[in-house]
N, C-alpha and C positions, 0 to 999 in steps of 0.2 A: 474648785473641787479639792477638798481636803479630807484626810482621814480614811481613804480607801486603801485596802490591801492590794487590790488589783486595778490601779488607775488606768492601766493600758487598755482596759475594756471600754472606757468611756472616751469619746472624742469631744473636745470642746469646740466651739465654733471657731476659735482662734486657731486651734490645731488644724482643723479641716481647711480653713482658708489658706494656711501656710503650706499644706501638703497636697492640695487638690490636683496639682499638675503632675504628681508622681506617676510614672507610667504603670506601676504595679497596683495602684489604688483604684478600687471600684466603689462608686457611691450608689446606693439603692434607695429609691423613693418608695416608701411603704405606705403612703397616705391611702386610706381605704374608705369607701363609703358602701353601705349595704345595698344601695341601688345601682352599684356598678359604675358610678361616675368618677371614681378615683383616677382612672387613666386620663380622663378629660381634664381633671384638675391638674394633673402633671403637665399637660400640654399648655396650660396657661402660665406656667412658671415653676421652675424647680432649681435646685442646686446645679450649677453648670456641670454637665457631663453625667448627671445622674440617670440611671435606668429605672424604669418603673417596673415593679413587681406586684402583681395582684396576689398577695399571700393566700387569700381565702379560696382562690380557685387553682392556683399554680403550685402551692405548697401544702395543700390540705386534701384529705379524703373524707367526705361527709358520711355519717352513718345514715340509716334509713329515715330517721326522724329529721335529719338536717340540723340538729342542735349541737351535736358533738363534733369538734374539729380535730380529727385525727391527722397526725403527720403523714404526708404522702410518702409512698415508697421511694427508695433511693434513686431509682432510675428517673422518676418524674422530677425529683428535686435537682438531680444533676443536670437534667435537660434545661430546666428553668434557669439555673445559675449559669450554665454554659452560654445561653442566649444573652445573658447580661454581662458576659465577659469574665465571669468569676471562674477561676481555675486554681489548680494547685500552684502555689507560689504567689498568688495575689493576696491582697488584704482588702477588707470591706468596711465601709461605714454605712450604717442603716439609719434612716430617720423617718418620722411621721409627724402628724400634728395632733396626736391624741395621747399626750403624756407618755409617749414611748411604749404604749401597750402593744401595738402591732410590730413596731421595730424590735421590741424585745422578743416577741414571738418568732420573728425571722432569725434573730440572733440565736435563740435556743434551737431552732430548726437546723441551722448551720452547725452548731456545736454537736448536736445529736448525731450528725453524720460526719463528725471528725474535723470540721473546719474551725480552726482555733483563732485565726487572725481576723476577727470581726469586732467592731466597736459600735456602740450606740451613741448617736449624736445627742449630747446633753442639751435639753431645751427644744430639740427638734426644729422643724420648719419655723415655728413662731419666733424662736430665738434668732435664727438665721436672718429672717426678714426684719425683725425689730432692730437689729444692729446695722441694717442697711447694706448687707453684703450682696455680692453679685448674684443675679438671677438670670436664668436663661429659659427661653421657650422653644429652643431648637432641639430637634431630635438628636440624641447623642450618636456619635459615630459607631456603627455596628462593630461589635467585637465578639469574638468566639473564645470561650474558655473551656478547658477540660477539667472538670471537678470529679475527683475520685472519692465517692462516699466510703467512709469507714465508720460503721455503726458503733455507737457507744451505748450499749444496752442499759447501763445503770442510769442513764439520764432520762429515760422515757419508760413509764410504767403503764400497764393495762389494769383493768378492773380486777382480773384474777391475781395480778401481782400485788395490788394494794390489799386485797382481801387476805392474802397470805402473810402480809406484814402486820396485820392487826395484833396489837398486844406486844409486839417485839420491843424489848427494852432499849435497844440501840437505834430505834427509828422514831422520828417525830413527824406527824402529819401536820401540815401548815395550810390552813384554809384562808385564801386571799380575798374572799367575798366580804361584803358589808356585814356589820354585826347583826342586822335584822335577819338576813338570810342565814347566817351561821346559827342563830338561835332558833330558827324555825318559824319566825313571824311572817316571812315573805318568801315567795318563790313561785316557779311555774311547773315544777316537777310533780310527780304523783305523790311523793312524800317530801316533807320539809325537815330541815335540820342539818346535821353535819355528820361526817364519818366519825365513829367512836374513837376517842383519844386525841382528836385533832385540837389544835389551838388556833385562835383567830388572829390573823395579822392582815388587816385590810390593806389592799394594795394602794388605796387612795392616800395612805399616810406616807408613801414613799417619796413624794415630791413636795416641793415648797408650795404652801398654799397660795393660790392665785398665780402660779407659775407652772411651767412645764419642765423645770429643772429639778434634778434629783437633790434631795437634802444632802448635807455633808455627812461624812462617815460617822462622826461622833453622834450626831442627832439620830441617825438610823440605828446605831447600836443601842441607844437608849430605848428606842421604840421596840426593838427586838427583845430587849431584856424585860420590858414590861409585859410582853406576850410570852415570856418564858422560852424564847428561842435562843439557845446557847450552843456553844461548840460541843463537840464530842458525840453527836448523833448524826445519822443519815437523815437528811431533810427531804420530805416528799411534799411538793406544793401542788395544790389543786384549787380550782374555782369552778365556775359554771361550765366552761368549755376549753380550758387550757390557754387562755389569753392572759388574764391577770396573773395566773400561776406562772407563766413564762417570765413576766416582768418581775415577779417576786423572786424567781430563781436567778434572774440576772442580778438583782440587788444583793442577794445572799452571796453569789459568787464574787461580786465586786468587793464585798466585805471580807472575803477570805474563806468562806465555807467551801470545802472542796469535794463534798459528796452530796450534791443537790439534784433531785429528780423532779420531773413534772408528770403528773397523772393527767394526760391530755383528754381523756374521756370525761373526767371531772364529775361534778355533781349532775350534769345532764344525763350521764349514764347511771351513776350510783343512786340518785334520787328516784329514778324510774324503775329500779329493780326491787321487786317486793321480797326477794330472797336475801337481801343484804341488810345488815344491821344499821340503824340510824339512831343518833342521839339528838335530843332537843334541850 
């Protein structure tokens, strides 16, 4: 891992293996499956001591359509983290097996409520197992933590917030979806396209091809430059439902951008609203 402005936000497998027994460290398994089998997957093997968190039910509030994943209110997030032993004064490593998409979403959820000491495991579960590191199928020892949410309102935006920022010279909207969706060739919403003024930075370009590891910092900066994502502006990330956007926000933060927000309603909300402007 080279070229990152904030390397402390990424945990290498070596770092985790060396620090796994630290009493203040909590490891969260964020592997998720739409059919609800993620918890059973955790039971067949996980990083020793890791607690399972079903981010899509425990850290999310769905809208009526079920397509938008809004961040759950602070009391629910605090209760979930408390059951996993996460509290004020602890540090956290999150991992998944889906190129850190869900792990990044949990990282962003923690940060949005003021928890700063969270890292994403580079390469996730595949990297851990490929290196032959220790695996456990034992239930971790119950722990109780007290997490005090401190909302960071600049990190999470609503549809009304984003609409109010349209045309602002100091704001750049960054669309994390695939190019075909950005251009309006594909999609499942009532209208196709992108939010006016947005640039396209597909989240799939953030990791090494054929791997689940993040690209090094210099490679990522070149990709950002080609998409016209530069310093000096507030960055607002969105995708279909706030998942890829959270990973993009993580990458931008690791690279040193310090004013990065996620529109977690995303295109699932914007594309279904006939009163909002759309570009194709």
